[in-house]
ZARONU-795001 format. One record per residue (C-alpha): residue in one letter; x, y, z negated. Coordinates in pm, whole numbers, plus 50000, padded with zeros to 5 digits. Each point is the difference from the previous one (the first is absolute). Layout:
// residues N
AXYZ...
//
This chain:
// residues 265
M227663160927070S503095020650006G499455005749577H500294964349920A503604995550045T500274978249686P498084964549987T497384998649770S499454971449755I496524994049894A499764973449699V497464975149993G499994995849633S503044986049884D500384970950278Y501405019750277D500525029250236V498465011050298V502785020750186I498515026150250G502745017250225S501495005750362G502864976250102V499964981649701L500084963150173D503564992449911R498815003849621V498444966149986A502834984249777D499485025549753L496584986949909L501004963549974G501465002749675G503244978649910G501144963750043V498594998150359E502204979550248R497494989050267V497195019850138L497314991450266V499065024750225V496254991450146H498875024550288P497865000650281P501554999350394T498865034650054L502815017149785P503394989350117G501525033649937L498525006549637T500834965249880S503735001650121R500405031149795V498724983349702I502154970250042A503035020950049G499435016249699L499464968649809E503224986650134A501995029149934R499244994449621G501674964350046L496714980150038T499524969150170V496995007450241H497474976050181V497495009650224A496764988050065E498075013950312V496134996249976P497075007950204D498415030150017A496735013349822E497954971249851A501414973250168A503065001549729K497344994449725T499734958750026A500814971149835A502144987850306V502485031849981L500085000549614S501214963050005D502685009550278L501265026449761W500234979449714G502034974950213Q502405024850085L500535009549610G500394965249927R502474992150258A501935032749890G499984990649675F498235030149859T499895000349589R497965017649757S502285029650016D499915003550385A497505025650173V497305006950276V499685030050183G497085009250228V500455025950281G497085006250208G495955008349946G497524986749768T499874962650092V503844996349996T500425014749651D496994978649901L501744967850148A503395012649844G498405006149649F498364963050008V503264982250098A501845019649709A497204989949783S499794963750072W503514993450032L501634984649677R496455014649846G501485032750068V502765020950125R500835036850069V498825017950305V500025033750123Q497765013550227V500905023050309P496495011250167T500605016350344T496245008050036L498085027949813L497454977649875G502694975549882M501815029349812V496865012249835D498244968249914A501194962650090A503445004149866V498995013849729G498404979049705G501304967550023K497334986050158T501274970550230G498384972750228I499014981450306N496904992250194T498314967450048A497134994050238E497565007049742G500955036449958K502895025249952N502235000349691L498234970949843V503244983549918G502615023349783A501365010549691F500935034949800H503805003650014P500825036049978P502955007350198A503555009949843G499545034450199V498315016350322L502125018650270C498055022950196D502055018150265V497745029450164D502354999950310V498634966350103L496475015750057Q501405021850287T499394969350214L496654987849883P496905001050219E497775024849941A496854977749917D502284982449762L500855032449814V496355009949992A499294967549858G502675006649739L498445035149936A496644986849955E501724980449700V501295029049891V496655022150036K498634969649731C502415009849779G498805034249988F496444989449959I500884978549698A502415017349809D501655033550161P497895023350197A503375019950054I500394975250280L497075007750162E500785036749995L503494994350178V498254976250255E497445030550098S502565024250000A502234979550243V496674994950233A499135033949970D503385010950123D500624976950287P498004970850021A502424979150245R502905004449762A497564993049678R499774966050177S503744992850046A503384995549821A500545036350065N497115010449739P501865024049761H498584983449707L500084964650068R502904995749745E498185014049739L496754981650096I501944964249972E501265011949640R496735010349915A498514967450108V502474978049837R499685017949665V496044994050009K500874962250073A503184997049740E497625011849712V497234975050069V502034972250075A502345005949667A496765000449781D498314970250193L502414978350177K497754968650057E496955021950119S497934990649665S498325034950023L501595031750058R501744988150302E496674988850201I499755039450074L502474995150271N498194973150170Y497765029750108G498614984850356H502294970149998T497684978449879F497545003650272G502665007350235H501404962249989A496254988349998I499455017450350E503334989150110Q499064963249929V496814999850140E501075016350338Q503284979450015F502305029349960T503504996150011
//
């Protein structure tokens, strides 16, 4: 990854950019746009260090930062947690010019996005995914939502973010199982639209199978960029999944059905 010192910006249509780089956590404010005074940073309890860096970067730009710690994983995506966040926004006097920042995996970015979509009928949100799966899937595309007893993601909204910031350095501490799960999504993008992804994965596995499953994978940043480009092109053409975007579901529909039947959370 040494050849990628400069962050890469990938446009999702004309709506927003996905910025991918190393050591870029302090650049969240750059993606918020002008006029923001207050920011609610939503994060899980497992990321105090990363969250502190994001908060410091926002405060250095003169923003008033409010912090909301939410449960880890799917426990965050509930109506009760959502209601608590609405209450925090209300007590802090958030207006339409203020913003939400989601720091965490896909469940946190889903929740943060829906908080932003529903507060005052829509405020800005910047997503800071900290898992590989979040970087190449959940945080990109504007799908937001929470779960109900009847199933996953049944309540939500399409709400494109103001920007997405992917700091590949945070993947250094990601457990191997989580990184492999993200690589599966990357491979899916290869089958959908970019065969070069498959070639890069095969090359990494042939060279060093163990390293290929870790953040030391020499092709990791390029794989992230290619996967994001695939999703960005599809989302730009079909935000609300009326036709083309359905191609990105590629296994998700059956996956959620299996999880529901098996009561997997």
